[in-house]
C-alpha positions in Angstrom: -14.8 20.0 -10.7 -16.0 23.1 -8.8 -19.6 22.4 -9.9 -19.4 18.9 -8.5 -18.1 20.1 -5.2 -20.8 22.8 -5.0 -23.5 20.2 -5.8 -22.3 18.0 -3.0 -22.0 20.9 -0.6 -25.6 21.8 -1.4 -26.7 18.2 -1.0 -25.0 18.0 2.4 -26.6 21.2 3.5 -30.0 19.9 2.4 -29.3 16.5 4.2 -28.6 18.5 7.4 -31.9 20.3 7.2 -31.1 23.6 5.5 -34.6 24.7 4.6 -33.6 27.3 2.0 -32.2 24.7 -0.4 -34.5 22.8 -2.7 -34.3 19.1 -3.1 -31.1 18.3 -5.1 -31.3 16.4 -8.4 -30.2 12.8 -7.7 -28.6 12.5 -11.2 -26.4 15.5 -10.5 -25.5 14.2 -7.1 -24.5 10.8 -8.7 -22.4 12.5 -11.4 -20.7 14.7 -8.8 -19.9 11.6 -6.7 -18.6 9.7 -9.7 -16.4 12.7 -10.8 -14.9 13.2 -7.4 -14.3 9.4 -7.0 -12.5 9.5 -10.4 -10.5 12.6 -9.4 -9.5 11.0 -6.1 -8.4 7.8 -7.8 -6.3 9.9 -10.2 -4.7 11.7 -7.3 -3.9 8.3 -5.6 -2.4 7.0 -8.9 -0.3 10.1 -9.3 0.8 9.9 -5.6 1.8 6.3 -6.1 3.7 7.2 -9.3 5.4 10.1 -7.5 6.3 7.9 -4.6 7.9 5.3 -6.9 9.7 8.1 -8.8 11.0 9.5 -5.5 12.2 6.0 -4.4 14.0 5.5 -7.7 15.7 8.9 -7.5 16.7 8.2 -3.9 18.4 5.0 -5.0 20.1 6.8 -7.9 21.4 9.4 -5.4 22.8 6.7 -3.2 24.6 5.2 -6.2 26.0 8.6 -7.2 27.1 9.2 -3.6 29.0 5.9 -3.6 30.5 6.7 -7.0 31.6 10.1 -5.8 33.1 8.5 -2.7 35.1 6.1 -4.9 36.2 8.9 -7.2 37.4 10.9 -4.2 39.4 7.9 -3.0 40.9 7.4 -6.5 41.7 11.1 -6.7 43.4 11.0 -3.3 45.5 8.0 -4.5 46.4 9.9 -7.7 47.4 13.0 -5.7 49.7 10.8 -3.5 51.2 9.2 -6.6 51.8 12.6 -8.1 53.5 13.8 -5.0 55.8 10.8 -5.0 56.6 11.2 -8.7 57.3 14.9 -8.2 59.7 14.0 -5.3 61.4 11.4 -7.4 61.7 13.8 -10.4 63.1 16.5 -8.2 65.8 14.1 -6.9 66.8 13.0 -10.4 66.8 16.6 -11.6 69.0 17.5 -8.7 71.4 14.6 -9.6 71.5 15.8 -13.2 72.1 19.5 -12.3 74.6 18.8 -9.5 76.1 15.4 -10.2 79.0 15.7 -7.9 76.9 16.6 -4.8 75.2 13.2 -4.4 
C-alpha cells in the first residue's frame, strides 16, 4: 500500500511541475489507483458492517435496559411481598408465643 501511495505522490508532484521527478510509469500509476480504490471500497464495506453492528448492539442494549427495568420492578414487588409476609409471620409467632395477650 505504501508503494502505491508513494507512486501517486510522485505522480502528483510530476503533474504539478516538479522538475526533478522523471515521467512516472502509467502502468504503475494505474495499479496504484486500482489498489487504492480497492482499499477504499474495503474500508467503506467495513464501515458499513461496523455501523450495522453498532446499530444492532444499540438495539440489544435497549432491550436489556427494558428487561433490567422490568426485573427491578419485579424485585421491588417481591421485596414488598416479603415485608408483608414477615409482618404476618411475626404476628402469628407473637400469637403462638403469647396466646393470652391478643
